[in-house]
C-alpha positions, 0 to 999 in steps of 0.5 A: 240711113243708120239706126243711130240717126233715129230717135222716137217722139210722141206722134201727137198730143193726147189726154186720157183719164181714169179713176183709182179709189175715187181719185180722178187722174188725167194724163196729158202728153205733148211734144216738146223739143226743149226745156222751155217748151216743156215747162210752158206746157206744165204752166198751161196744164197747171193753169187749166186744172188749177182746181186740181189737187196736184199737177205732177210732171216729167219731161225728156227732151233732146235727140243727141243730148237728152235732158230729163227732169221731174216734179212730184208737185206736192205728192210724197217724194218719189211717188209721182214725177219719177214714175211719170219719167219712168213711163216716158223712158219705157216708151222709148221716146224723147221730146215728151212732156207728160203732166198727170193731174189728180183730183183727190177722191177722199181715199188715200192710195199710199206710196205704192198706190200713188206710184202705180197710179201716176205711172199708169196715167203717163203710160196710158197717155203715151200709148194714146199719143203713139210715137213717130220716128225722127232722125238726127240731122243737119239742115243744108242750104245749097244755091245752084243754077237751074241747069244743074238742079235735077242731077244734084237732086238725083245724087241726094237720094244716095244720102236718103234725101228724097224730093219730099224732104227738099224745100226748093225756092226758084228765083234767079237761081235755085235754093234748096233746103233739106235735112241730111242725116248725121251719118251722111254729113261727110258724104254730103260735104264731099258732094257739095265741094265737088260741085263747087269745085266745078262751078256747079254750086254757087254756095252751100252751108249748114244752117242752125 
């Protein structure tokens, strides 16, 4: 598996809080694999903390085509959403939505203070969530007879597809579903077509 197949995303959801000159900041992070999921999380947090002074946010989603967006949500332009996005970028993750909630404590922080506080809230939440490696892949579906399954699965190991990644359904025939890293797609197709030409595979396809 080549490095170009690897990307990182938050390992889990997390929340952290701290105070800065009496203002309470709460950083929230969640995994979101598209913009719809990211914006749904923003709505969820904004509803839960509807009494907060601000719920500022940023997201970075996608593995091959990355989409980024941020909002200052009423804070001075560039003081909240942008540093939150910067923290996501610095953490080296994608598929991440971060919302930083602020309860104003009566003392103004100034532009620099806001930038630092929102960046800190995002960075702390991301550190608490941790990160996990994922890989860019296509999902294969292969249907074949029972007698050919074991040898076929053994050959998949050459493409870094191990048995723990294979979802097998045993009916009249065996249906195997498994991810193939993008860098191995051509090799996988060669294997599938070779089995198919010898009548050892009933059908195969890439699934969305």
